[in-house]
C-alpha positions in Angstrom: -31.6 -21.2 26.5 -29.8 -18.3 24.9 -26.1 -18.7 24.9 -23.9 -15.9 26.4 -22.4 -15.1 23.1 -25.8 -14.7 21.4 -27.0 -12.6 24.3 -24.0 -10.3 24.0 -24.4 -10.1 20.2 -28.0 -9.1 20.5 -27.3 -6.6 23.2 -24.6 -5.0 21.1 -27.0 -4.9 18.1 -29.7 -3.2 20.2 -27.2 -0.7 21.6 -26.0 0.0 18.0 -29.6 0.6 16.8 -30.3 2.9 19.8 -27.1 5.0 19.1 -28.0 5.2 15.4 -31.6 6.1 16.0 -30.6 8.9 18.4 -28.0 10.1 15.9 -30.6 10.3 13.2 -32.8 12.3 15.4 -30.0 14.7 16.2 -29.2 15.0 12.4 -32.8 15.9 11.8 -32.6 18.6 14.5 -29.4 19.9 13.0 -27.3 18.8 16.0 -24.5 17.3 14.0 -21.9 17.3 16.8 -24.3 15.4 19.1 -25.1 13.0 16.3 -21.5 12.4 15.6 -20.8 11.8 19.3 -23.5 9.1 19.3 -22.1 7.5 16.1 -18.6 7.6 17.6 -19.9 5.7 20.7 -21.4 3.2 18.3 -18.2 2.5 16.4 -16.2 2.3 19.6 -18.7 -0.3 20.8 -18.8 -2.2 17.5 -16.0 -1.2 15.1 -17.7 -3.0 12.2 -20.9 -1.0 12.3 -21.3 0.1 8.7 -24.3 2.4 9.2 -22.4 4.4 11.9 -19.4 4.9 9.5 -21.8 5.9 6.7 -23.6 8.5 8.8 -20.3 9.8 10.3 -19.2 10.3 6.7 -22.4 12.1 5.9 -22.0 14.5 8.8 -18.3 15.2 8.0 -19.3 15.9 4.4 -21.9 18.4 5.6 -19.1 20.0 7.7 -16.9 20.1 4.6 -14.3 17.9 6.3 -13.9 15.9 3.0 -10.7 14.0 3.9 -12.1 12.6 7.1 -15.5 12.0 5.5 -13.9 9.9 2.8 -12.0 7.9 5.5 -15.3 7.1 7.2 -17.0 6.1 3.9 -14.1 3.9 3.2 -14.4 2.2 6.5 -18.1 1.4 5.7 -16.9 0.0 2.4 -14.1 -2.0 4.1 -16.6 -3.7 6.4 -19.4 -4.1 3.8 -17.9 -4.2 0.3 -21.4 -4.6 -1.3 -22.9 -1.5 0.6 -23.6 0.6 -2.5 -24.7 3.8 -0.6 -21.2 4.1 0.9 -19.7 4.1 -2.6 -22.2 6.7 -3.8 -21.5 8.9 -0.7 -17.7 8.6 -1.3 -18.3 9.8 -4.9 -20.3 12.7 -3.7 -17.6 13.6 -1.2 -14.9 13.6 -3.8 -17.1 15.5 -6.3 -17.6 18.2 -3.6 -13.9 18.2 -2.8 -13.1 18.9 -6.5 -11.9 15.4 -7.5 -14.3 14.3 -10.2 -11.9 11.6 -11.4 -11.7 10.0 -8.0 -15.5 10.3 -7.7 -15.9 8.4 -11.0 -13.9 5.5 -9.6 -16.4 5.1 -6.8 -19.4 5.4 -9.2 -17.9 2.7 -11.4 -17.4 0.5 -8.3 -21.0 1.1 -7.2 -22.3 0.3 -10.6 -20.4 -3.0 -10.8 -22.8 -4.8 -8.5 
């Protein structure tokens, strides 16, 4: 028998995957607001979903909302400190925002593991 807690965890993981898959389809179609809404649902359901924060940061970067994009990348880093793509994205965000020194700190952090 599957315990209730395992069932709930699996259910949440499947819902997360569905939201992220749909968001990626929206991104591919250029529907960034729809993609962001799906990812927002995902992080509301599971506040530790690193992929959702990463893609939210990606969308916000594309919309040139660098401060909020960096916040989302930092949430991905907070919940998965070894998630190298989040550091790389944070560096790109800061580079685009005109902060090469800040970007360098994230690059160094990404290269440390």
